[in-house]
C-alpha positions as CSV (number, residue, x, y, z in Angstrom):
1,X,56.3,-101.2,-47.7
2,X,57.7,-97.8,-48.5
3,X,54.3,-96.7,-49.7
4,X,52.7,-97.6,-46.3
5,X,55.3,-95.6,-44.4
6,X,54.7,-92.6,-46.6
7,X,51.0,-92.7,-46.0
8,X,51.6,-93.0,-42.2
9,X,54.0,-90.0,-42.1
10,X,51.5,-87.9,-44.2
11,X,48.8,-88.7,-41.7
12,X,51.0,-87.9,-38.7
13,X,52.0,-84.6,-40.3
14,X,48.4,-83.7,-41.0
15,X,47.5,-84.4,-37.3
16,X,50.3,-82.3,-36.0
17,X,49.2,-79.4,-38.3
18,X,45.7,-79.7,-37.1
19,X,46.8,-79.6,-33.5
20,X,49.0,-76.6,-34.0
21,X,46.1,-74.7,-35.8
22,X,43.7,-75.5,-33.0
23,X,46.0,-74.2,-30.3
24,X,46.7,-71.0,-32.1
25,X,43.0,-70.3,-32.5
26,X,42.3,-70.8,-28.8
27,X,45.1,-68.4,-27.8
28,X,43.7,-65.7,-30.1
29,X,40.3,-66.0,-28.5
30,X,41.7,-65.6,-25.0
31,X,43.6,-62.5,-25.9
32,X,40.3,-60.8,-27.1
33,X,38.3,-61.5,-23.9
34,X,37.2,-58.2,-22.1
35,X,38.4,-57.4,-18.6
36,X,35.3,-57.8,-16.5
37,X,36.8,-55.8,-13.6
38,X,37.3,-52.7,-15.7
39,X,34.3,-52.7,-18.1
40,X,30.6,-53.6,-18.1
41,X,28.2,-54.7,-20.8
42,X,24.5,-53.8,-20.6
43,X,21.5,-54.8,-22.6
44,X,21.5,-51.4,-24.2
45,X,25.1,-52.0,-25.5
46,X,27.3,-49.9,-23.3
47,X,30.1,-52.3,-23.9
48,X,33.7,-51.3,-23.0
49,X,32.6,-48.4,-20.7
50,X,33.9,-48.2,-17.1
51,X,31.3,-48.4,-14.4
52,X,31.8,-44.6,-13.6
53,X,31.5,-43.7,-17.3
54,X,28.4,-45.8,-17.6
55,X,26.7,-44.2,-14.6
56,X,27.5,-40.7,-15.9
57,X,26.0,-41.6,-19.3
58,X,22.9,-42.9,-17.6
59,X,22.4,-39.8,-15.5
60,X,23.0,-37.5,-18.4
61,X,20.5,-39.4,-20.5
62,X,17.7,-38.8,-17.8
63,X,14.9,-36.7,-19.4
64,X,15.0,-33.0,-18.3
65,X,11.3,-33.2,-17.4
66,X,11.9,-36.0,-14.9
67,X,14.9,-34.3,-13.3
68,X,12.9,-31.1,-12.9
69,X,10.0,-33.0,-11.4
70,X,12.2,-34.8,-9.0
71,X,13.8,-31.6,-7.9
72,X,10.4,-30.0,-7.5
73,X,9.2,-32.9,-5.3
74,X,12.3,-32.5,-3.2
75,X,11.8,-28.8,-2.8
76,X,8.1,-29.3,-2.1
77,X,8.9,-31.8,0.7
78,X,11.5,-29.4,2.1
79,X,9.0,-26.5,2.1
80,X,6.2,-28.5,3.6
81,X,8.3,-29.4,6.7
82,X,7.2,-27.6,9.8
83,X,9.6,-24.8,11.0
84,X,12.1,-25.9,13.6
85,X,11.9,-24.3,17.1
86,X,14.9,-22.1,16.3
87,X,13.2,-20.9,13.1
88,X,10.1,-20.0,15.0
89,X,12.0,-18.1,17.6
90,X,13.9,-16.2,14.9
91,X,10.6,-15.2,13.3
92,X,9.1,-14.0,16.6
93,X,12.3,-12.1,17.4
94,X,12.3,-10.3,14.1
95,X,8.6,-9.6,14.5
96,X,9.0,-8.1,18.0
97,X,11.9,-6.0,16.7
98,X,9.6,-4.2,14.3
99,X,7.5,-2.9,17.2
100,X,9.6,-0.9,19.6
101,X,9.7,2.3,21.6
102,X,12.7,4.4,22.6
103,X,13.4,7.9,23.9
104,X,13.6,10.8,21.4
105,X,16.9,10.9,19.7
106,X,18.7,14.2,19.2
107,X,18.0,13.9,15.5
108,X,14.3,13.4,16.1
109,X,14.2,16.4,18.5
110,X,15.6,18.6,15.8
111,X,13.1,17.2,13.3
112,X,10.0,18.0,15.4
113,X,11.2,21.2,17.1
114,X,9.4,24.3,15.8
115,X,6.7,22.0,14.1
116,X,4.9,19.6,16.4
117,X,7.0,20.6,19.4
118,X,7.3,24.3,20.4
119,X,10.5,26.1,19.2
120,X,10.6,27.8,22.6
121,X,9.9,25.1,25.1
122,X,10.2,27.3,28.2
123,X,6.4,27.4,28.5
124,X,5.7,23.9,27.1
125,X,3.7,21.7,29.5
126,X,5.6,18.6,28.3
127,X,9.3,17.9,27.9
128,X,11.2,15.8,25.4
129,X,12.0,13.4,28.2
130,X,8.2,12.7,28.7
131,X,7.8,11.7,25.1
132,X,8.7,8.5,23.3
133,X,9.2,7.4,19.7
134,X,7.2,4.3,18.7
135,X,7.9,2.2,15.6
136,X,5.2,-0.1,14.2
137,X,4.2,-2.1,11.1
138,X,0.8,-1.9,9.5
139,X,-1.2,-3.0,6.5
140,X,-2.1,-0.2,4.1
141,X,-5.2,0.0,2.0
142,X,-3.5,-2.1,-0.7
143,X,-2.7,-4.9,1.7
144,X,1.0,-4.0,1.7
145,X,3.1,-4.0,4.9
146,X,4.4,-0.5,5.7
147,X,6.5,1.0,8.5
148,X,4.8,3.6,10.7
149,X,6.1,6.0,13.3
150,X,4.5,7.8,16.2
151,X,5.6,10.2,18.9
152,X,3.5,9.8,22.1
153,X,3.6,10.2,25.8
154,X,5.9,7.7,27.5
155,X,2.9,6.6,29.6
156,X,1.1,5.1,26.6
157,X,4.1,3.9,24.5
158,X,3.8,0.3,25.6
159,X,0.0,0.3,25.0
160,X,0.4,1.7,21.5
161,X,3.0,-1.0,20.7
162,X,0.6,-3.7,21.8
163,X,-2.4,-2.3,20.1
164,X,-0.7,-1.8,16.8
165,X,0.9,-5.2,16.9
166,X,-2.5,-6.8,17.3
167,X,-4.0,-4.6,14.5
168,X,-1.1,-5.8,12.4
169,X,-1.6,-9.4,13.2
170,X,-5.3,-9.0,12.2
171,X,-4.2,-7.2,9.0
172,X,-6.4,-4.2,10.0
173,X,-6.1,-1.6,7.2
174,X,-4.6,1.8,8.0
175,X,-3.7,4.1,5.2
176,X,-0.8,6.0,6.7
177,X,1.0,6.3,10.0
178,X,3.4,9.3,9.8
179,X,4.5,12.1,12.1
180,X,2.4,15.2,11.8
181,X,5.7,17.0,11.1
182,X,5.6,15.7,7.6
183,X,2.5,18.0,7.1
184,X,4.2,21.0,8.7
185,X,2.3,20.3,12.0
186,X,-1.0,21.1,10.1
187,X,-3.6,18.9,11.6
188,X,-6.1,19.6,8.9
189,X,-3.6,18.6,6.2
190,X,-2.8,15.4,8.0
191,X,-6.5,14.5,8.4
192,X,-7.2,15.2,4.7
193,X,-4.5,12.8,3.8
194,X,-6.1,10.2,6.1
195,X,-2.9,10.1,8.2
196,X,-2.9,8.4,11.6
197,X,-1.0,10.4,14.1
198,X,-0.5,11.1,17.8
199,X,1.6,13.9,19.3
200,X,1.1,17.5,18.1
201,X,1.5,20.4,20.6
202,X,-1.7,22.3,19.6
203,X,-5.0,23.5,21.0
204,X,-8.4,22.0,20.5
205,X,-9.9,23.4,17.3
206,X,-11.9,26.6,18.0
207,X,-10.6,26.9,21.6
208,X,-7.6,28.0,23.6
209,X,-7.4,24.8,25.5
210,X,-4.5,22.4,24.9
211,X,-5.6,19.2,23.2
212,X,-4.7,15.8,24.6
213,X,-2.6,15.5,21.5
214,X,-0.4,18.2,23.0
215,X,0.4,15.8,25.8
216,X,0.9,12.9,23.5
217,X,-2.1,11.1,25.1
218,X,-4.4,11.0,22.1
219,X,-4.3,9.4,18.6
220,X,-6.4,9.8,15.5
221,X,-6.9,6.7,13.3
222,X,-8.0,6.8,9.7
223,X,-9.4,10.4,10.2
224,X,-10.8,10.9,6.7
225,X,-13.3,8.0,7.2
226,X,-13.9,8.9,10.8
227,X,-14.3,12.7,11.0
228,X,-14.7,15.1,13.9
229,X,-18.2,16.5,13.9
230,X,-19.2,19.5,16.0
231,X,-21.6,22.5,16.0
232,X,-20.3,26.1,15.9
233,X,-22.7,29.0,15.7
234,X,-25.5,26.6,14.9
235,X,-23.6,25.2,11.9
236,X,-22.4,21.6,11.7
237,X,-18.7,21.5,11.1
238,X,-16.9,18.4,9.8
239,X,-13.1,17.9,10.0
240,X,-11.6,17.1,7.7
241,X,-14.0,18.7,5.1
242,X,-13.5,15.7,2.8
243,X,-14.8,13.5,5.6
244,X,-18.3,14.9,5.2
245,X,-19.2,11.9,3.0
246,X,-18.6,9.7,6.0
247,X,-20.4,11.9,8.6
248,X,-23.6,9.8,8.4
249,X,-22.6,6.9,10.8
250,X,-25.8,5.0,10.0
251,X,-24.3,4.1,6.6
252,X,-22.0,1.1,6.2
253,X,-18.6,1.7,4.5
254,X,-15.1,0.5,4.7
255,X,-12.7,1.8,7.4
256,X,-15.6,2.9,9.7
257,X,-14.8,2.8,13.4
258,X,-17.7,1.9,15.6
259,X,-18.2,-0.1,18.8
260,X,-18.0,-3.4,16.8
261,X,-14.7,-2.4,15.2
262,X,-11.4,-4.1,16.3
263,X,-9.7,-0.8,16.7
264,X,-12.4,0.4,19.1
265,X,-12.2,-2.8,21.2
266,X,-8.4,-2.7,21.5
267,X,-8.1,0.9,22.5
268,X,-10.9,0.7,25.0
269,X,-9.4,-2.5,26.5
270,X,-6.2,-0.5,27.1
271,X,-8.0,2.3,29.0
272,X,-8.6,4.8,26.2
273,X,-11.9,6.6,25.7
274,X,-13.4,7.0,22.2
275,X,-14.5,10.4,20.8
276,X,-17.4,8.7,19.1
277,X,-19.0,8.3,22.5
278,X,-19.0,12.0,23.3
279,X,-22.3,13.8,23.8
280,X,-21.9,17.3,22.5
281,X,-19.6,16.5,19.6
282,X,-18.4,13.4,17.9
283,X,-14.8,12.6,17.1
284,X,-14.9,9.1,15.5
285,X,-11.2,9.1,14.7
286,X,-10.1,10.0,18.2
287,X,-8.9,7.8,21.2
288,X,-7.4,9.4,24.3
289,X,-5.9,8.1,27.4
290,X,-7.3,9.3,30.7
291,X,-4.3,9.9,32.9
């Protein structure tokens, strides 16, 4: 009898131990379970990282080439967008500001007096007040945009602005547009340098008559390629002398002004006459306004 009780107690004790062991194991597994609200596990094994940390790692692992391509596509889309109305207006405003006219400033009067304008203006047939300063843009022979300046009669200032703006829009090449004062008022030096200029208080070459340039009503454009050709004492005279290579107007060459040229069309549309149409002499560079 005692033997049976001993066996029973032994079995009971074993069952109790087994139950205690099982409970302890389950509690240990619960304590090791990850907090799903704070961490995330991915197929690539980013276990234990917070969502923010995982996103940062993913972004930082993105190949540099892909990021650059993505940025390039974004920039390309941005650049391909059509300009807004405000952008277009700003461009037109800036463009218009580059072509303007104004009265001669005191500084400009000092700059030209004694050079293109008489030092003693008592006998001058034109006053400072009848002249205007015109600022333009143009394309030089290298296709670069340059700033140009002219002094002209106020009566043609608006015309010159419009003409040179259209020449600019069509990228018509002009080598230089400088005041003749930069050449000491020397018309020959200005022409030799292929400089486009307007006002210069001087006489017509070989005469005592005032030129239309003296009134600010004439302009010479690309004079080296469009020379003045006349006859004196039976001899043909070409000005500038270096322009002799371009005296034969039957030849085709760059920068030649003729009746098919845009420069010719614009000036004549604005009421100017062309020296290339004169009978006794030819001044292919010259446009003058008939007041």
